[in-house]
C-alpha positions in Angstrom: 14.4 10.1 25.1 16.5 11.4 22.2 20.0 9.9 21.9 20.5 10.9 18.2 23.3 13.2 17.3 22.7 16.8 16.3 21.8 16.9 12.6 20.4 13.4 12.5 16.7 13.1 11.7 16.6 16.1 9.4 15.5 14.1 6.4 12.3 13.0 8.1 11.1 16.6 8.1 12.5 17.6 4.7 9.8 18.0 1.9 9.8 15.6 -1.0 8.4 16.3 -4.4 7.4 13.4 -6.8 6.1 14.7 -10.1 3.5 17.3 -9.1 3.0 16.3 -5.5 5.0 17.6 -2.5 5.0 15.7 0.7 5.7 18.2 3.5 7.5 15.5 5.5 8.4 11.9 4.8 5.8 10.1 7.0 3.0 8.5 5.1 -0.1 6.8 6.5 0.2 3.2 5.3 -3.0 1.7 3.7 -4.8 -0.3 6.4 -8.1 -2.0 5.4 -11.0 -1.0 7.7 -13.6 -3.6 6.3 -16.4 -1.1 6.9 -17.7 -0.4 3.4 -21.3 -0.9 2.3 -21.4 -2.3 -1.3 -17.9 -0.8 -1.8 -18.9 2.6 -0.7 -17.1 4.7 2.0 -19.3 5.7 4.9 -19.3 7.2 8.4 -16.5 5.1 9.8 -14.2 6.0 7.0 -14.9 9.7 7.4 -14.2 9.6 11.2 -11.2 7.3 10.9 -9.5 9.4 8.2 -10.3 12.7 9.8 -8.5 11.5 12.9 -5.5 10.5 10.8 -5.6 13.9 8.9 -5.2 15.8 12.2 -1.9 14.0 13.0 0.5 16.1 10.9 1.5 13.3 8.5 3.3 14.3 5.3 1.0 12.1 3.1 -1.6 9.4 3.3 -2.7 6.3 1.5 -6.3 5.1 1.7 -6.8 1.4 2.2 -6.9 -1.3 -0.4 -9.8 -0.5 -2.8 -11.1 -3.1 -5.2 -11.2 -2.6 -9.0 -14.1 -5.1 -9.3 -16.6 -6.9 -7.0 -14.5 -10.1 -7.3 -11.4 -8.1 -6.6 -12.4 -7.5 -3.0 -10.7 -9.2 0.0 -13.9 -9.3 2.0 -17.5 -8.2 1.2 -16.8 -5.1 3.4 -13.9 -3.7 1.3 -13.9 -0.4 -0.5 -14.4 -0.4 -4.2 -14.0 1.8 -7.3 -15.8 -0.3 -9.9 -18.9 1.9 -10.0 -19.4 5.6 -10.4 -21.5 5.8 -7.2 -18.5 4.8 -5.2 -16.7 8.0 -6.1 -18.6 10.4 -3.9 -17.6 8.8 -0.5 -14.0 8.5 -1.5 -14.0 12.1 -2.7 -15.1 13.1 0.8 -12.2 11.1 2.2 -9.7 12.9 -0.1 -11.2 16.3 0.8 -10.6 15.5 4.5 -6.9 15.2 4.0 -6.7 18.2 1.7 -8.3 20.4 4.3 -5.2 19.7 6.4 -2.6 20.1 3.6 -1.9 16.4 3.2 -1.6 14.9 -0.2 -3.5 11.6 -0.3 -3.4 8.6 -2.5 -5.4 5.5 -2.9 -4.3 1.9 -3.2 -6.2 0.0 -5.9 -5.9 -3.7 -6.4 -7.5 -7.2 -6.9 -7.4 -9.8 -4.1 -7.2 -12.8 -6.5 -7.3 -16.2 -4.8 -7.2 -14.5 -1.4 -10.6 -12.9 -1.9 -14.1 -13.9 -0.8 -13.1 -14.1 2.9 -14.7 -12.9 6.1 -13.3 -10.0 8.1 -10.1 -10.8 10.1 -11.8 -10.5 13.5 -14.3 -13.2 12.3 -11.3 -15.5 11.5 -10.5 -14.2 8.0 -11.5 -17.6 6.5 -12.9 -18.1 3.0 -16.6 -17.8 2.7 -18.4 -21.1 2.0 -20.4 -21.3 -1.3 -23.6 -21.5 0.9 -22.9 -17.9 2.1 -24.8 -15.4 0.1 -21.7 -13.1 0.2 -19.5 -15.7 -1.6 -18.0 -15.2 -5.0 -15.7 -17.3 -7.2 -12.1 -16.2 -6.8 -9.7 -15.7 -9.7 -6.0 -16.3 -10.1 -3.3 -16.9 -12.7 -3.6 -20.6 -12.2 -6.1 -23.0 -10.5 -3.8 -23.4 -7.5 -5.1 -23.2 -3.9 -3.7 -20.7 -1.4 -3.6 -23.5 1.1 -4.8 -27.1 1.1 -8.0 -26.4 2.9 -8.9 -23.3 0.8 -11.1 -23.4 -2.3 -9.6 -23.7 -5.8 -9.6 -20.4 -7.7 -10.6 -20.2 -11.4 -7.6 -19.5 -13.7 -8.0 -16.3 -15.6 -8.4 -16.7 -19.4 -6.7 -14.2 -21.7 -10.0 -12.4 -22.0 -10.2 -12.3 -18.3 -6.8 -10.7 -18.1 -7.9 -8.1 -20.6 -10.8 -7.4 -18.3 -8.6 -7.0 -15.3 -6.5 -4.5 -17.1 -9.6 -2.6 -18.1 -10.9 -2.6 -14.5 -7.6 -1.2 -13.2 -7.9 1.6 -15.8 -11.5 2.4 -14.9 -10.7 2.4 -11.1 -7.7 4.7 -11.7 -9.9 7.2 -13.7 -12.4 7.2 -10.8 -9.6 7.8 -8.4 -8.6 10.8 -10.4 -12.2 12.0 -10.4 -12.4 11.6 -6.7 -9.6 14.0 -6.2 -6.8 11.8 -5.1 -3.2 13.1 -5.6 -1.5 9.8 -6.4 -2.3 6.1 -6.9 -0.7 3.0 -5.6 -1.1 -0.3 -7.4 -1.3 -3.2 -4.9 1.1 -5.9 -6.1 1.9 -7.5 -2.8 0.8 -9.9 -0.1 -0.4 -12.8 -2.4 -3.1 -10.8 -4.1 -3.6 -11.1 -7.8 -0.7 -9.2 -9.3 1.8 -10.7 -6.8 0.4 -14.1 -7.6 1.2 -13.6 -11.2 4.8 -12.6 -10.4 5.5 -15.3 -7.9 6.4 -18.8 -9.2 4.7 -20.2 -6.1 1.3 -19.2 -7.6 1.8 -19.1 -11.3 1.9 -22.3 -13.3 0.7 -20.8 -16.6 2.3 -21.9 -19.9 1.3 -18.9 -22.0 2.7 -15.4 -22.3 1.8 -14.6 -18.7 3.7 -17.6 -17.1 6.9 -19.6 -17.1 9.8 -17.2 -17.4 10.2 -14.3 -14.9 9.6 -11.8 -17.7 6.3 -13.4 -18.6 5.2 -13.6 -14.9 5.8 -9.9 -14.4 4.1 -9.0 -17.7 0.6 -8.2 -16.3 1.8 -5.8 -13.5 4.0 -4.0 -16.0 1.1 -3.8 -18.5 -1.2 -2.4 -15.9 1.5 0.1 -14.7 1.9 1.4 -18.3 -1.9 1.4 -18.8 -2.4 3.6 -15.7 0.5 5.9 -16.6 -1.2 6.5 -19.9 -4.6 7.6 -18.4 -3.7 9.5 -15.2 -2.4 13.0 -15.3 1.3 13.4 -16.2 2.0 15.1 -12.9 0.3 12.4 -10.7 2.7 10.0 -9.0 2.2 6.3 -9.4 3.4 3.9 -6.7 3.6 0.2 -6.7 3.5 -2.0 -3.5 5.6 -5.1 -4.0 6.2 -8.2 -1.9 10.0 -8.1 -2.5 10.5 -11.6 -1.3 8.2 -14.6 -0.7 10.1 -16.0 2.3 9.4 -19.5 1.0 11.8 -21.8 -0.8 11.3 -21.5 -4.5 9.6 -18.2 -4.2 10.6 -14.6 -5.1 14.0 -13.3 -4.0 15.2 -9.8 -4.0 16.9 -10.2 -7.5 13.5 -10.9 -8.9 12.1 -7.7 -7.5 15.0 -5.7 -8.8 14.1 -6.9 -12.3 10.5 -6.0 -11.6 11.5 -2.5 -10.3 13.4 -1.8 -13.5 10.4 -2.8 -15.5 8.1 -0.6 -13.4 10.4 2.3 -13.9 10.3 1.9 -17.7 6.5 1.5 -17.5 6.1 4.8 -15.7 6.1 4.0 -11.9 7.7 6.5 -9.6 8.1 4.6 -6.3 8.2 1.0 -5.0 6.5 0.5 -1.6 8.5 -2.4 -0.2 6.7 -5.1 1.7 7.2 -8.9 1.8 5.5 -12.3 2.0 1.8 -13.3 1.6 2.0 -15.6 -1.3 1.8 -18.8 0.7 1.0 -20.2 4.1 3.0 -22.6 6.2 1.9 -26.2 6.4 0.0 -25.5 9.7 -1.9 -22.6 8.1 0.0 -19.8 9.7 0.8 -16.7 7.7 4.5 -16.7 6.8 6.4 -13.7 8.3 10.0 -13.0 8.9 11.9 -10.1 10.4 9.7 -7.3 9.3 12.5 -4.7 9.5 14.4 -6.5 6.8 12.0 -4.8 4.4 13.9 -1.6 5.1 17.0 -3.1 3.7 15.1 -4.4 0.7 13.9 -0.8 0.1 17.6 0.3 0.2 18.6 -2.3 -2.3 15.9 -1.4 -4.8 16.5 2.3 -4.3 20.2 2.0 -5.0 20.0 -0.4 -7.9 16.9 0.6 -9.8 16.9 4.3 -9.6 13.3 4.4 -8.3 12.3 6.0 -5.1 11.2 3.7 -2.4 9.0 3.7 0.7 9.9 1.5 3.7 7.2 -0.1 5.8 7.0 -2.4 8.8 8.2 -2.2 12.4 8.4 1.6 12.5 7.4 2.5 16.0 9.9 5.0 17.2 11.3 8.4 16.0 14.8 6.9 15.8 13.6 4.1 13.5 11.7 6.4 11.2 14.6 8.9 11.0 17.3 6.3 10.8 15.8 4.7 7.6 15.9 8.0 5.8 19.3 9.2 7.3 20.8 5.9 6.1 19.5 6.5 2.6 17.3 3.3 2.6 14.1 5.0 1.4 12.5 8.3 0.4 9.4 7.8 2.5 8.4 5.8 5.5 4.9 4.3 5.7 3.5 4.2 9.3 0.8 1.6 10.0 -0.2 0.4 13.4 1.7 3.0 15.2 -0.7 5.6 13.8 -3.7 3.7 15.0 -2.3 3.4 18.5 -0.5 6.8 18.7 -2.1 9.5 16.7 0.5 12.0 18.0 3.4 10.1 16.5 4.5 12.7 14.0 4.7 15.4 16.6 6.5 13.1 19.0 9.1 12.5 16.2 9.5 16.2 15.8 10.1 16.7 19.5 12.4 13.7 19.9 14.5 14.7 16.9 14.7 18.4 17.8 12.7 19.8 14.9 12.5 23.6 15.2 8.8 23.8 14.6 6.9 20.9 16.1 3.6 22.8 15.3 4.5 22.1 11.7 3.3 18.5 12.1 0.0 19.2 13.9 -2.7 21.8 14.0 -1.7 25.0 15.7 -4.6 24.6 18.2 -3.0 21.4 19.4 0.6 22.7 19.3 -0.3 25.7 21.5 -1.2 23.5 24.4 1.6 20.9 23.7 4.2 23.6 24.2 3.4 23.6 27.9 3.6 19.8 27.9 7.1 20.1 26.5 8.2 22.7 29.0 10.9 21.6 31.5 10.2 22.1 35.2 
């Protein structure tokens, strides 16, 4: 099972400290929306789901995309932090991870023109105006996500000020809920990504036109949050590093964004890609997902910021290889964790870690030692 050379894979189980938070290993639960909230509040499904993840032995965790405002949701069933009564449930989620020694962050964002949709298993289509759950979507410009999608309303300058204020309020509530770090969602065609991408932004004011103007809002929000969260709290930013569409963002654009993020107080770029546009037949545009690991390497080497690689991480060798090659500081594990709760321990076993029980509760490790024993 393990064809890696002795000494490889060590980085995966080496602690990492960012500001005041130490990750005991480099595997982080990637934010994955559960679409199970009631009026933005976390409930029973979230408590069960995250308790399951917290028993896995991860080094860190990110709670799913959480909206800064009602119109910032992707679907009516998304988590939110726009009201004080939404703090209690998320505080319970944070406490679940803390009981198992796992630092936990929360991803906050605004869906922009890709909001007001149904759950993915219901087709993920936009809600018609006749649906009582519908809301008017917002974007940098009145440009449709796709020809058969509704036209969003372009944000006014006052609206941009409100978005900034909503991010600040949500971040303060995240701190009150007990989260250890915050990730700003600036990827996948949602509001902040749509400001940065020339595919979505046709503004002619200080938030559009030049690359510097288009990245202005994400940088302002990053600086805003750095100013209101504790000094020892890490601040991550998830970026779509390229658009995978002609005329869209390329890696050089994201390098410039990363430099601005560093100056604004961000600590890490979570490197994803795509999502700003659909193909002509309506399909979501994806490329080789593992190329995101190389994007993380480029940003890490040239910006001086830490990076997190995400996508296509389904084996111990892939997870360890990213870190051993110096491509990223953390790896975000998504669907593999849903399908294989035991993944961190399996990595420890495959890579020859001395203490596999370090990545799972001792009650589980005790029995797994017999499973590992050779006949």
